[in-house]
N, C-alpha and C positions, 0 to 999 in steps of 0.2 A: 370362317364361322361354321359352314356346313360340315367341314372336316371335324371340328371339335364336337359337334353334336353327334356325328356318326361314331366317334371314339367313345363318348359317354354311353351311348346306346349299346355299343358292343360290350362294354364292361357290365352293364346291367344284365344283359342276356346271359353272359358267362356266369355271373354270380347266382342268377336264378337257377341255372343248370346245376351248379355245385350244391346249392341247398337242397334241390330236389333229389340229387343223388344220395345225400346224407340221410334224408328222410326215408328214402326207399330202402336203405341198408340197415335201418333199425333206429333211426332218430338221432337227434343231437346228442353229443356226448354229455354225460353227467359229471358234475364235480362232487367229490366226496364231501359230505357235511360232517363236521366234528361236533360231538356232543359230550359233555361231562355229566355223567350220571351222579346223582346224589342219593345217599341213604341216611337213615337216622340210627346209626349203630350205638351200642352201649359205649360209655365213656370210661376212660381210665386216667387217673391222675398221673402226670409225668413228673420227672425230677424238677422241672422248672415251672411247674404249676399249669402247664398246658394240658390239653385233653387229647389222648390218642384214641382213635376209633378202633373198636374191636369188632370183628365180624363173628356173629354167632354161628356155631357149627351144629347143624341139625343132627339128630341121632341117626347113625348109619352113614352119614356123609364122610367121604374120605378126607383126611386132613394130612396132606403130604408136606405142607410147609412146616418148618421148625417153629416152635413157639415164638411169638413176637417179642422183641425186646420191649419190656414195659417200663424201663427206666428212662430211656432217651427219647428225644423228640423224633418224629418221623424223619428219616433222612431225606434231604433235598435231592432232586434229580441231579445226577452228575452232569458236569459240563461236557459238551461234545469232545470226544477223544480222551476223556479222563475216566478211569475206573471208579466204580462206586466204593465209598469208604466202608470198611468192614463194620458190622453191627456189634457193639459191645454186649457180651452176654450178661444175663442177670447175675449179680454177685452171690456167691455162697461163702459160708464161713465154717471154720473149725467148730465142732460141737462136741459136747460131752453130756449125754443124756442124764438128767438128774435121777437120783434114786427115788424109790417109792416114798410118798409122804402124804399125810392127811392134815389139812389146815382148816382152822375155824376162824371166821371173821365176823365182826360186827358190820352190819350193812346199813347204809344211809342212802336213801333215794329221794330225789326231788324232781317234781314234774312241773311246778309253777314257781314263779319268782318269789312269792311270799315265803318268809322264813317258816311260817306255820305249815307250809305245804310239804316239808320234809317228813318222811316216814322212816322208822327204824325197823330193824329186823336182824336176821343172821344168815350166814352163808357158810357152806362147807365145800372145800375143794379137795377132791381125792385124786391123786395121781398114782397110777400103778405102772411100773416098768418091769417087765419080765425078762428084758434083755433082747428079745426079738419083736415084742409087741408092746403097745401101751394102751391105756385107757385113761381119760381125764373126764371127771364129772364135777360140774359145779351145780349145786342145789341152793336155791334161795327161798327164804320165807320172810315176807315183809308184811307189816301191819296193813290190813284192809286189802290185801292182794292175794290172788291164788298162788299156791306154791308152783314154782317153775324150776326146771333143771335143763342143763345142756350136757350132752355126752358125746365126746369125741373119741374115736378109736382108730388105730392104724398100727404102723410099724416105724422102722427107721431105715434111712438110706444114706447115701454119701453126703446129702445136704442137711441131714439131721432128722428132726421129727417129721414123719411123713404120714399125715392123717389120711384116712380113706373114707370116713363118714362122720358127719356131725348131725345130731338130731336134737331138736328143741321140743320139750314136753311141757304141758301145762295141765295141772290136775291129773297127771299120769297119762295124758293122751298126747301123741305126737302131733305137733302142729306143722313143722317145716323141717326139711333136711337138705343136706348137700352131700354129694358123693364124688370122690376123686377117682379118676381113671389115670393112675400113675403111668401105666404103660403107654396109653394114648395121649398123655400130657393134656388132659382136659378135666374140667369140673362141671358137674351137672347139678341143677337146682330143682327142687320140687316145686318152687314157686315161680319158675320161669322156664320157657321152652328152650330147647337147644342146649349148647354147652359153650364154655369159653376156654381158650387155650391157656395153659398154666406153665410156669417156669419151675425149674428145680427148687425145692425148698418152699413151695406154696403151702400156706397154712389156712386154717379155718378161724372163725371168730373167737375161739377159745384155745385152740392148740398153740396159738402164737405165744401164749404165756409160757408154755413148756419149751418152745423153740428159743425164746429169749433167754430163759434160764439155762438152756443147753449151751448157748453161745457164751453167756457170762461164765458158766462153769469152766468151759475150755479156756476162755480168756484169762480167768483168774489163775489157772495153773501155769499159764505162760507169762503172767504178769503184764498182760496187755488188755485193758478194758477201756479203750478210747472211743470206739464207735466211729462214725455212725453205722447203724445196721439197717439194712433195707429188707423188709419182709413183704411178700405178696400175700394178701389176705382175702379170702373169699367169704362173703357174707350170706346170710340166710335169705336175703331179699333179691338175690341174683346179681350182686355187685362183686367186683374184683378190683382191689385197690392196692396201691403202694403205700406202705406204712414205713416211715423213716424214724428211727429212734436215735436220739442224741443223748450222750452222757453229759449231765450237767455238772458244773463245778460243785465241790463239797459245800454243804450248807446244813443247817439244823433241820431235822426231820419234822413233820407235822406234830402238833401236840397230841393227836390221837395215838401216836406210836410211842409216846414217852413212857407209858407203863411197861413196855417191853424192854426198856433200857437201851434202845437203839440210839446211837449218836455217831458223830464223825470218827472219833477214835475208839479204840477198844481197850481201855485201861482195866486191869484186873480181870474180873469175871463179867464185865459188861459185854453186851452183844457186839459182834463185829460191825464195822461201819457199813452203812447201807449204800447201795449203788443207785443213784438217782437218775432216772432216764425219762425222756419226754418225747412224745409224738405230737409235734405242733400241728396246727391246722393250716391248710393251704387255701381252703375255700370256706365261706360261711356254712355253718352247720356240719362241718367235718367233725369226725370223732377225735377229740383231744384226749390223750392218755398220758397220765403222769403215774409213774410206778417207782416204788422204793424196793429194790431187790435185796434180799437178805442172804448173805453167804451161809448163815446158820440154817437157812431153809432151802439149801441147794439152789439159791438164787431165784426161788419163787418169791413173789411179792409179799412183803410185810404190810404194805399199803398200796392201794390201787384206787386212783380217782379218774373217772371218765366223765366227759361232758361234751356238749355240742354247741359251743358259742356261735352266735349270740343268743341261742335258745336257752331256756331255763333248766332243761333236763340235765340231771347229773346222777351218777351212781358211784358210791365210794365203798371200798372194803378195807377194814382195818383189823389186823391180826389181833385176836384175843390172847390174853395171857395163856401160856402153855399150861 
């Protein structure tokens, strides 16, 4: 028994000496603590309806990484020993920029669910194509509302229509604008700080009309108008979204377009068949877009209906008789 006590006492003394040596040499070793930081970045709709975080790029900040793929889900971390799968680039399409044209529309806008809440008016869309540059101006005048217009300007590149600036005006004064830095692959917003990375073919809230027409013009020449077509669209409120347009099966056009002679076939001197496309919603209050593109108008819309279901807001444009 005395031998056992002596053995235990010896172990205690040796342990105390070891701990004292560690403390004298700088303390006990620390173990790394792992922390996952969280931010609240802007969100982008993905192909499957998920949300991909986008990091704002502050003015003057270097942006060395290639623009993020805004179509696919964020890639999962690769398994140990396996290489990361390549990221699919944003799709681009063959385009043929439409010729200059001026269009006149009847405008119907609704802000409340009641039928009496609909207001009428008119709108003019002017598209100018010089071959190297473009301008697109949409001006609206609705009952009881101040006149408003949007003007998009830019040029063309390998992905088609390449806007550089969109400005919104009300009563002749500029309210908001966005500017594209095509070389730096970023878009800046007057209503939000920083910038967002963009992909080739990125559009603004009205230039998409011309880009869709350019895609349809090229597709019609090749006899291929199947879709779907994915467009990256920047809004005036600092948003950047994926808009997917599907070509719908042939069907009768809305009655608002009947006076123009638009129908599925083109017998005699009737207008050519319209191309019916739809941008369906993925989330509540997304912008739903239904357009009837007319070959006789260089595939600019003869009719355009926008809404934000389940909200009551809607805006429709119907081509007036030439």
